[in-house]
C-alpha positions in Angstrom: 115.0 138.2 87.0 116.1 141.5 87.5 113.8 144.0 89.3 115.4 147.5 88.4 112.6 149.8 86.5 113.3 153.1 84.7 114.7 155.6 86.6 115.4 159.6 86.6 115.8 160.4 83.3 118.7 162.9 83.8 120.6 160.6 86.2 120.3 157.4 83.8 122.0 159.4 81.2 124.8 160.2 83.4 125.1 156.7 84.2 124.5 155.0 80.7 127.4 156.8 78.8 130.8 156.3 78.8 133.1 159.4 77.8 134.2 158.3 74.4 137.0 160.8 74.6 138.5 159.2 77.5 137.7 155.4 77.0 137.6 155.3 72.7 136.5 152.0 71.4 139.4 150.6 69.7 139.6 146.9 67.4 140.6 144.0 69.6 144.0 142.6 69.2 144.6 139.3 67.3 145.8 136.3 69.4 149.4 136.9 68.7 149.8 140.8 68.8 151.6 142.6 65.9 155.5 143.5 67.4 154.5 147.1 68.0 151.6 146.2 70.6 154.2 143.5 72.3 156.6 146.7 72.3 154.0 148.7 73.8 152.6 146.4 76.0 156.1 145.8 77.5 156.8 149.8 77.8 153.6 150.2 79.7 154.4 147.2 82.1 157.8 149.3 82.6 155.9 152.0 83.7 153.6 150.2 86.2 157.1 148.5 87.7 158.5 151.7 88.3 155.3 153.2 89.9 155.3 150.0 92.5 158.5 150.3 93.3 158.0 154.0 94.2 155.3 153.6 96.0 156.1 150.7 97.9 157.0 152.5 100.9 154.4 155.2 100.4 151.3 153.2 101.2 152.2 150.6 103.9 148.4 150.0 105.1 147.7 148.6 101.7 150.8 146.5 101.9 149.7 145.5 105.2 146.2 144.5 104.0 147.6 142.5 101.7 149.5 140.3 104.1 153.0 142.0 102.9 155.7 142.9 105.3 156.2 146.7 105.8 159.5 149.0 107.3 158.3 150.4 110.5 159.6 153.7 109.4 157.3 153.8 106.6 154.3 153.2 109.0 156.0 155.9 111.2 155.4 158.3 108.5 151.6 158.0 108.4 149.5 161.1 108.8 152.4 163.4 108.2 152.8 166.1 105.5 156.4 164.5 104.8 154.4 161.3 103.3 151.6 163.6 101.6 154.2 165.3 99.3 156.1 161.9 98.6 152.8 160.4 97.5 151.9 163.7 95.4 155.2 163.6 93.6 154.8 159.8 92.7 151.4 160.3 91.4 152.8 163.0 89.2 155.7 160.8 88.4 153.4 157.9 87.3 151.2 160.1 85.2 154.2 161.8 83.2 155.4 158.0 82.5 151.6 157.1 80.6 152.4 160.2 78.8 154.7 158.7 76.8 152.5 155.5 76.1 150.9 155.5 72.4 147.4 154.1 74.1 146.2 153.2 70.7 149.3 150.7 70.3 148.3 148.6 73.3 146.3 145.2 73.5 142.8 145.2 74.8 143.7 144.2 78.6 146.6 146.9 78.3 144.3 149.7 77.3 141.9 148.7 80.3 145.1 148.7 82.7 146.0 152.1 81.0 142.8 153.8 81.8 142.5 152.3 85.1 145.8 153.7 86.3 145.5 156.8 84.6 141.9 157.5 86.7 143.9 156.1 89.9 146.9 158.7 89.5 144.5 161.6 88.8 142.3 160.9 91.6 145.2 160.6 93.7 146.8 163.6 93.0 143.7 165.7 93.1 143.0 164.6 97.2 146.9 165.2 97.6 146.4 169.2 96.3 146.1 171.8 98.8 142.2 172.4 98.5 141.0 168.9 98.9 144.1 167.9 101.3 143.2 170.8 104.0 139.7 169.1 104.1 141.0 165.7 104.5 144.1 165.2 106.3 143.4 167.0 109.7 140.4 164.5 109.9 142.5 161.1 109.8 140.3 158.9 112.0 136.4 158.2 112.7 134.9 155.9 114.1 134.3 153.6 110.9 137.4 153.9 109.4 139.9 155.0 112.1 143.1 153.1 112.1 142.7 152.6 116.1 139.9 150.0 115.4 141.5 148.7 112.4 144.9 148.3 113.2 144.2 145.6 116.0 142.6 143.7 113.4 145.3 143.6 111.0 148.0 142.5 113.3 145.6 139.7 115.0 146.2 136.0 114.5 143.1 136.2 112.3 144.3 139.1 110.1 146.2 139.4 106.6 149.8 139.1 107.8 151.5 135.6 108.0 152.5 134.3 111.5 154.7 131.0 110.2 158.2 131.6 111.6 160.1 133.4 114.4 161.0 136.1 112.0 157.0 136.8 111.1 156.8 136.8 114.7 159.4 139.7 115.5 158.7 141.7 112.2 155.0 142.1 113.2 156.1 143.0 116.5 158.4 146.0 115.0 155.2 147.0 113.2 153.1 147.0 116.6 155.9 149.4 118.2 155.8 151.8 115.3 151.9 152.0 116.2 152.3 154.2 119.1 154.0 156.9 116.9 151.1 156.8 114.2 148.6 157.6 117.0 150.3 161.1 118.0 151.1 161.7 114.2 147.0 161.7 114.1 146.8 163.7 117.3 148.9 166.2 115.7 146.7 166.4 112.2 143.7 166.8 114.5 145.3 169.7 116.4 145.7 171.5 112.8 142.3 170.8 112.2 140.9 172.4 115.5 142.6 175.5 114.0 141.1 175.5 110.7 137.7 174.4 111.4 137.7 170.8 109.7 136.9 168.8 112.2 134.9 165.6 113.3 131.6 165.3 114.7 130.7 165.2 118.5 128.8 161.8 117.6 131.7 160.0 116.1 134.6 161.4 118.7 131.9 160.0 121.9 131.8 156.6 119.7 135.9 156.4 119.0 136.2 157.0 123.1 133.9 154.0 123.5 136.0 152.2 121.0 138.8 153.0 122.8 137.4 152.2 126.3 136.5 148.5 124.8 140.3 148.1 123.7 142.0 149.2 126.9 139.6 147.1 129.0 141.1 143.7 127.7 143.6 142.4 129.6 146.9 142.0 127.6 146.6 138.0 126.9 143.2 138.9 125.4 144.3 142.2 123.4 143.8 141.7 119.4 147.8 142.4 119.3 148.6 139.3 121.5 146.3 136.8 119.6 149.4 135.7 117.3 151.0 134.4 120.6 147.9 132.0 121.4 148.2 130.4 117.7 152.1 129.4 117.6 152.7 127.1 114.7 154.6 124.3 114.9 157.1 126.0 112.6 158.2 128.2 115.9 160.2 126.2 117.9 158.9 125.5 121.7 162.2 127.3 123.3 161.4 130.5 121.4 158.0 130.8 122.3 158.0 132.5 125.7 160.6 135.0 124.7 158.3 136.2 121.9 155.2 136.1 124.2 157.2 138.6 126.7 157.9 140.7 123.9 154.9 141.4 122.7 153.3 141.8 126.3 155.9 144.2 126.8 155.1 146.0 123.8 151.2 146.3 124.4 151.6 147.2 128.3 154.6 149.8 127.6 154.1 151.1 124.1 150.5 150.5 122.8 148.0 150.9 125.6 150.0 154.1 126.7 149.6 155.6 123.1 145.7 154.5 123.0 145.5 156.5 126.5 147.7 159.6 125.3 145.0 159.9 122.2 141.7 159.0 124.4 142.9 161.8 126.5 143.3 164.0 123.7 140.2 163.5 122.4 138.3 164.1 125.8 140.1 167.2 126.9 140.9 168.8 123.6 139.0 167.5 120.7 135.4 166.8 121.9 134.8 170.5 123.1 136.3 171.6 119.5 134.4 169.0 117.5 131.2 170.1 115.3 127.7 169.5 116.7 126.2 169.3 113.5 126.1 166.2 111.4 126.3 167.5 108.1 129.5 167.9 106.3 128.0 171.2 104.9 128.3 172.3 108.6 132.2 172.0 108.2 134.5 174.7 106.4 134.6 173.6 103.2 132.6 170.8 103.8 129.5 171.2 100.9 132.5 171.3 98.3 134.6 168.5 99.4 131.0 166.4 99.8 130.3 166.8 96.2 134.0 165.6 95.0 133.8 162.7 97.6 130.4 161.7 95.4 132.7 161.4 92.3 135.4 159.7 94.3 133.1 157.1 95.6 130.9 156.5 92.4 133.4 157.3 89.8 131.0 159.4 87.8 130.2 163.2 88.2 126.8 163.3 89.8 124.8 166.2 91.6 123.6 165.6 94.7 120.2 166.5 94.1 119.9 164.1 91.2 121.1 161.3 93.5 118.6 162.3 96.3 115.7 162.4 93.5 116.9 159.0 92.0 116.9 157.7 95.8 113.2 158.6 96.3 112.0 157.2 92.8 114.0 153.9 93.9 112.0 153.9 97.4 108.9 154.1 95.9 109.5 151.3 93.8 110.7 149.0 96.2 107.9 149.6 98.4 105.5 148.7 95.5 107.4 145.0 95.3 106.7 145.0 99.5 103.3 145.4 99.1 103.1 142.2 97.4 105.4 140.1 99.1 103.9 141.5 102.3 100.3 140.1 101.3 101.9 136.4 100.2 103.5 136.5 103.9 100.0 136.7 105.0 100.1 140.2 106.5 96.8 142.1 105.2 97.6 145.6 107.4 99.4 148.9 105.9 103.4 148.5 105.1 104.4 150.4 107.9 102.6 148.3 110.5 104.3 145.2 108.7 107.5 147.1 109.3 106.3 147.2 113.3 105.3 143.7 113.2 108.7 142.1 111.6 110.6 144.2 113.9 108.8 142.8 117.2 107.8 139.2 116.3 110.5 136.9 117.4 109.8 134.4 114.6 111.8 136.6 112.4 114.8 137.2 114.7 117.3 134.4 115.3 117.4 133.3 118.8 121.1 131.9 119.1 124.4 132.4 117.6 124.1 128.9 116.4 121.0 129.1 114.7 122.8 132.0 112.6 125.6 129.8 111.5 123.8 126.9 110.9 121.2 129.2 108.9 124.2 130.7 106.8 125.8 127.5 106.2 122.8 126.0 104.6 122.1 129.3 102.3 126.4 128.5 101.2 125.2 124.8 100.2 122.5 125.9 98.1 124.6 128.9 96.5 127.3 126.3 95.9 124.6 124.6 93.6 123.9 126.9 91.4 126.9 128.9 90.8 128.4 126.5 88.0 125.1 127.7 86.2 126.3 131.7 86.5 130.1 131.6 86.7 132.7 129.7 84.4 135.8 130.7 86.6 135.6 130.4 90.5 138.2 131.6 92.9 140.6 129.0 94.5 140.6 130.6 97.7 138.0 129.1 100.2 135.6 131.1 102.3 134.4 130.0 106.0 131.8 131.2 107.8 132.5 132.7 111.3 131.0 135.4 113.9 132.6 138.6 114.5 134.5 139.0 117.4 132.8 140.5 120.5 135.0 143.6 120.6 134.1 144.7 116.9 130.6 143.7 116.7 128.6 146.3 118.5 130.0 148.9 115.6 129.9 146.8 112.9 127.4 146.0 110.4 125.4 143.1 109.6 128.1 141.0 108.3 131.7 141.9 106.7 133.8 139.9 104.3 137.8 139.5 105.3 139.5 138.5 101.9 141.9 135.9 102.3 145.7 135.6 101.2 146.6 136.0 97.6 148.9 132.9 98.1 146.4 130.5 99.1 147.5 130.6 102.9 144.4 132.1 104.7 140.9 131.8 103.6 138.4 134.4 103.0 136.1 135.1 105.8 132.3 135.7 105.8 131.8 137.0 109.5 128.3 137.5 110.7 127.3 139.7 113.6 125.9 138.3 116.8 125.7 141.4 118.8 122.0 142.4 119.8 120.3 139.1 118.6 116.6 140.4 118.5 117.7 143.2 115.9 119.0 141.1 113.7 116.5 139.4 111.4 116.2 135.7 109.5 114.7 137.1 106.7 117.8 138.7 105.1 120.1 136.0 105.5 120.4 135.0 101.6 121.0 138.4 100.3 123.5 139.3 103.4 125.3 135.9 102.3 125.2 136.8 98.4 126.7 140.3 99.1 129.4 139.5 101.7 130.5 136.3 100.3 129.3 134.1 97.3 129.2 135.5 94.9 129.6 138.8 96.3 133.1 140.1 97.9 134.3 136.9 98.0 134.5 136.5 94.3 135.1 139.7 93.4 138.0 140.1 95.7 139.7 136.7 95.1 139.3 136.4 91.4 141.1 140.0 91.2 143.8 138.8 93.8 144.4 135.3 92.2 145.1 136.7 88.5 148.7 137.6 88.5 148.5 138.7 84.9 147.0 141.5 86.1 149.2 144.6 87.7 148.9 144.6 91.3 146.8 148.2 91.2 144.0 146.1 89.5 144.7 142.9 91.8 144.4 144.6 95.3 142.9 148.3 94.2 139.4 149.2 92.9 136.7 151.7 93.9 133.3 151.4 95.9 131.2 151.4 93.0 132.4 148.3 91.5 133.1 146.7 94.7 130.0 147.4 96.5 127.9 147.5 92.9 129.1 144.0 92.3 128.3 142.7 95.8 124.8 144.4 95.2 124.4 143.3 92.0 125.3 139.5 93.3 121.9 139.9 95.3 120.1 140.3 92.7 121.1 136.8 91.1 119.2 135.2 94.0 116.0 136.1 92.0 117.5 133.8 89.0 119.2 130.9 91.4 115.5 130.7 92.5 116.5 131.7 96.2 113.9 134.1 96.5 111.2 131.8 96.0 110.6 131.7 100.1 109.0 134.8 100.8 110.8 135.5 103.9 114.2 135.6 101.9 112.4 137.3 99.1 111.1 140.0 101.6 114.8 140.0 103.0 116.2 140.9 99.6 113.9 144.0 99.2 114.5 145.0 102.7 118.2 145.2 102.1 117.8 146.7 98.4 115.3 149.3 100.1 118.3 150.0 102.4 120.5 150.9 99.7 117.7 153.1 98.1 117.5 154.8 101.3 121.0 155.4 101.5 121.1 157.7 98.5 118.0 159.7 100.3 119.6 159.5 103.8 123.2 160.3 102.8 122.2 163.1 100.3 119.5 164.4 102.9 122.2 164.3 105.6 125.0 166.5 103.5 123.4 168.4 101.2 119.7 168.5 102.5 119.9 169.9 105.3 118.5 166.6 107.3 119.3 165.9 110.9 120.4 162.7 112.1 117.0 161.9 113.9 114.9 162.9 110.9 117.4 160.5 108.7 116.6 157.4 111.4 113.2 158.1 111.7 113.1 157.9 107.6 114.8 154.8 107.5 112.4 153.1 110.5 109.3 154.5 108.1 110.4 153.1 104.8 112.0 149.8 106.1 111.4 146.9 108.3 115.2 147.6 109.8 115.6 147.6 113.6 116.0 150.7 115.6 119.7 149.8 116.3 120.6 149.1 112.7 118.9 152.2 111.8 121.1 154.1 114.0 124.4 152.7 113.3 123.8 153.1 109.5 123.2 156.8 109.9 126.2 157.2 111.7 128.0 155.4 109.5 126.9 157.9 106.9 127.9 160.9 109.1 131.3 159.6 109.5 132.0 158.5 105.9 129.8 160.7 103.6 129.3 159.7 99.8 130.4 156.1 100.2 127.0 154.6 100.7 125.9 156.2 97.3 128.2 153.5 95.6 126.2 150.7 96.1 123.0 151.7 94.4 124.9 153.6 91.7 127.2 150.6 90.8 124.8 148.1 91.2 122.3 149.6 88.7 125.4 150.4 86.3 125.9 146.2 86.2 122.3 145.6 86.0 121.9 148.2 83.0 125.2 146.8 81.2 123.9 143.0 81.9 120.2 144.1 80.0 122.1 146.0 77.2 123.9 142.7 76.4 120.7 140.8 76.6 119.3 143.0 74.5 121.8 143.5 71.9 122.9 139.5 71.7 120.0 137.9 72.3 120.1 134.0 72.5 123.8 134.7 71.7 124.1 136.3 75.7 125.9 134.1 77.9 125.8 135.2 81.3 128.8 133.4 82.5 130.7 135.0 80.0 128.9 138.4 80.7 130.1 137.9 84.8 133.8 137.2 83.5 134.1 140.2 81.4 132.8 142.0 84.6 134.9 140.4 87.3 138.0 139.6 84.8 140.4 143.2 85.2 139.6 143.7 89.0 137.7 146.3 90.3 136.7 148.9 87.2 135.8 152.6 87.5 132.4 152.6 86.1 133.0 154.3 82.7 135.9 152.2 82.1 134.0 149.1 82.8 131.1 150.5 80.3 133.7 150.4 77.6 135.0 146.7 78.1 131.4 145.6 77.8 130.9 147.6 75.0 133.6 146.3 73.2 132.6 142.6 74.3 129.2 143.1 72.9 130.3 144.4 69.7 132.9 141.7 69.4 130.1 139.1 69.9 128.2 140.7 67.1 130.7 140.2 64.7 131.1 136.8 65.6 127.9 135.9 65.0 
């Protein structure tokens, strides 16, 4: 059973009504489309193909993340004005090609692709125009999103790149070597920000310094850049292995680590003194304007920060009411705030070993697998593994993350759980965490899109946070339908996690539009949930580093929940939850107005077919 109740009317209206001008309702095409539809579909595909060819060299990190090779020269353009200009011109060319397409003559699937492509290009252009670019380009790194930390994971043996042949190893080595110039480019951009007053917070700079220290403390042999050498496949000849290993060691010691040291020296000597002491984005030049625009980018909806803040307060109050009932079921008679302290401090609610965590998640996975056929007709082919986060990442990561597999099936998806500071982790939140990061959350959504070769690449591999994270949060609520929350511990855990997403609406907007301090934000999260101080602190630091991203979870989930209720009410006994989920997931990660238009057409078609 879904737990959402009525919310603030003003925000509900924004969440409820797609733009009919942008996404008109049109009749579905027949199984054999007319010739003019096939022709227009082909013309649209030509627009997409041309865009893909233009974009290939302009988004090297996207290609790396998808396990595709990139030219080192393309990587070396990252964080340069030249790349900004090329990306802007390419996005403009994409929209110009789209203008020649007659949307009404497209098949239903291609109309969705048309709408997604138009949305993507308009957003890209907006953030590449001078007003917004001046507020984002000088801040290429922070402790949460910085390439200084994500790049080692991309290039590691467990990353998306294939390491199956000598050529694979040599191509990856060239990419590794190019990374040194990327760090230097970022430094130049950050110097520009120092001159314009567009800088990161001292808090995030200090964390970046600690992250780099952690990487530099590793020996060459323990560096994530060296990890492919420890995993040579049989297809790499034995005679070739030592020369390759030496080449990797040389690049790490002579190129990569010196570049990290230069970047760290810049942070310490130059950037940290110029960084802003205030955590609010509003304290940065142009920050208030940027925050409002980031909200729209992250949620795909033009929401007012104050309305989002009030929605969060409403949701917090609703969830607290449900928590009171579960608290009593768990045998605690005192006030809710005392129960938060009790569950934080009582060892029975916390894992005592990494193995206990691993065994628990494996058992949850088996229980979920038994229920999946009742809710999904189409399952991903990509398998999913369960494994801990690497030690060098764990301190600055969330309770768990999902690492996508490869589209060709050569690498599974991985649900990675965090064993850092075990006393602050909770056994009660394991089910909801697995449903969100693993199955049927990120693993299903990302893998199904990636495996669907009928979709254009931007739908297979692209997306937006409101859909991606909204789906994963919605997937948590399926634990009610699956019977996984009959256990009051796990019921408490999902309410606690839902509370986290509701508090994000309050705290993110509180920090960046309501004048909240970091300590005020941490105290609010501790007062309204059972999360530990370590988690509360890392969460708040995340909102400071990545404003508005955390709003996407709850906004996206509430939209999907509302669309499900709309389908249930409109179709009654004819509503099929498996068909609904196939509609939601069947076109990749859609902007929420595009998703709403798609579901409305599905509902209308099912009414006619009754």
